[in-house]
VOKOLRO-260783 format. One record per residue (C-alpha): residue number from 1; x, y, z. Coordinates in nm, 2 decimals, decimal comma, always signed. Layout:
<nodes>
<NUM; <X; Y; Z>> ...
</nodes>
This chain:
<nodes>
<1; <+0,00; +0,00; +0,00>> <2; <+0,28; +0,25; +0,09>> <3; <+0,43; +0,19; -0,25>> <4; <+0,11; +0,28; -0,43>> <5; <+0,08; +0,60; -0,23>> <6; <+0,44; +0,70; -0,31>> <7; <+0,38; +0,62; -0,68>> <8; <+0,06; +0,83; -0,68>> <9; <+0,24; +1,12; -0,52>> <10; <+0,53; +1,11; -0,76>> <11; <+0,28; +1,11; -1,05>> <12; <+0,17; +1,46; -0,93>> <13; <+0,48; +1,61; -1,09>> <14; <+0,57; +1,96; -0,99>> <15; <+0,27; +1,98; -0,75>> <16; <+0,47; +1,76; -0,50>> <17; <+0,82; +1,86; -0,37>> <18; <+1,00; +1,53; -0,36>> <19; <+1,28; +1,69; -0,16>> <20; <+1,06; +1,86; +0,10>> <21; <+1,21; +1,84; +0,45>> <22; <+0,89; +1,85; +0,64>> <23; <+0,95; +1,65; +0,96>> <24; <+1,11; +1,76; +1,28>> <25; <+1,45; +1,62; +1,17>> <26; <+1,45; +1,78; +0,83>> <27; <+1,45; +1,45; +0,66>> <28; <+1,36; +1,40; +0,29>> <29; <+1,14; +1,11; +0,16>> <30; <+1,47; +0,95; +0,03>> <31; <+1,63; +0,96; +0,37>> <32; <+1,32; +0,81; +0,54>> <33; <+1,30; +0,53; +0,28>> <34; <+1,68; +0,47; +0,33>> <35; <+1,64; +0,44; +0,70>> <36; <+1,37; +0,17; +0,65>> <37; <+1,62; -0,06; +0,47>> <38; <+1,47; -0,36; +0,29>> <39; <+1,12; -0,26; +0,39>> <40; <+1,16; +0,07; +0,21>> <41; <+1,37; -0,05; -0,08>> <42; <+1,09; -0,05; -0,34>> <43; <+0,99; +0,30; -0,22>> <44; <+1,35; +0,42; -0,24>> <45; <+1,37; +0,29; -0,60>> <46; <+1,05; +0,48; -0,69>> <47; <+1,19; +0,80; -0,54>> <48; <+1,52; +0,75; -0,72>> <49; <+1,34; +0,72; -1,05>> <50; <+1,22; +1,08; -1,01>> <51; <+1,47; +1,31; -1,18>> <52; <+1,40; +1,58; -0,93>> <53; <+1,53; +1,37; -0,64>> <54; <+1,84; +1,53; -0,47>> <55; <+2,05; +1,24; -0,35>> <56; <+2,29; +1,46; -0,15>> <57; <+2,03; +1,64; +0,06>> <58; <+2,11; +1,63; +0,43>> <59; <+1,88; +1,65; +0,73>> <60; <+1,92; +1,90; +1,03>> <61; <+2,21; +1,68; +1,16>> <62; <+2,39; +1,70; +0,83>> <63; <+2,33; +1,34; +0,75>> <64; <+2,23; +1,21; +0,40>> <65; <+2,02; +0,92; +0,29>> <66; <+2,34; +0,72; +0,23>> <67; <+2,46; +0,79; +0,58>> <68; <+2,13; +0,68; +0,73>> <69; <+2,12; +0,35; +0,53>> <70; <+2,48; +0,27; +0,60>> <71; <+2,46; +0,35; +0,97>> <72; <+2,17; +0,10; +1,00>> <73; <+2,36; -0,17; +0,80>> <74; <+2,11; -0,16; +0,50>> <75; <+2,36; -0,29; +0,24>> <76; <+2,10; -0,32; -0,04>> <77; <+1,99; +0,04; +0,01>> <78; <+2,35; +0,16; +0,02>> <79; <+2,43; -0,03; -0,31>> <80; <+2,12; +0,12; -0,47>> <81; <+2,22; +0,47; -0,37>> <82; <+2,58; +0,42; -0,49>> <83; <+2,46; +0,31; -0,83>> <84; <+2,30; +0,65; -0,90>> <85; <+2,54; +0,88; -1,08>> <86; <+2,37; +1,19; -0,91>> <87; <+2,52; +1,08; -0,58>> <88; <+2,83; +1,28; -0,47>> <89; <+2,96; +1,12; -0,16>> <90; <+3,24; +1,19; +0,08>> <91; <+3,29; +0,85; +0,23>> <92; <+3,44; +1,00; +0,55>> <93; <+3,07; +1,07; +0,64>> <94; <+2,96; +0,71; +0,58>> <95; <+3,00; +0,52; +0,91>> <96; <+3,12; +0,19; +0,76>> <97; <+3,38; +0,36; +0,55>> <98; <+3,55; +0,56; +0,83>> <99; <+3,89; +0,42; +0,89>> <100; <+3,89; +0,21; +0,57>> <101; <+4,09; +0,45; +0,35>> 
</nodes>
């Protein structure tokens, strides 16, 4: 059901701000889906299909969707995000990459 709702919202085009940071943490829809891991993977893929999605957006703590997915150990989500050429990542901000350079 959540996937259908997300799909419907994305079909609204410019009437919906896909990068809106509306919750108390300043999180985008992409970050929220990334935090969910496997449960949010299909939703994350739908969000990534939208050309308006900003992959490098950060929340009020300065953390991106990639950071949230990696910090929770969501490997599938991390891999999905890393495949997208719009992502510009400084791996020093990705918990599992710290100390591995």
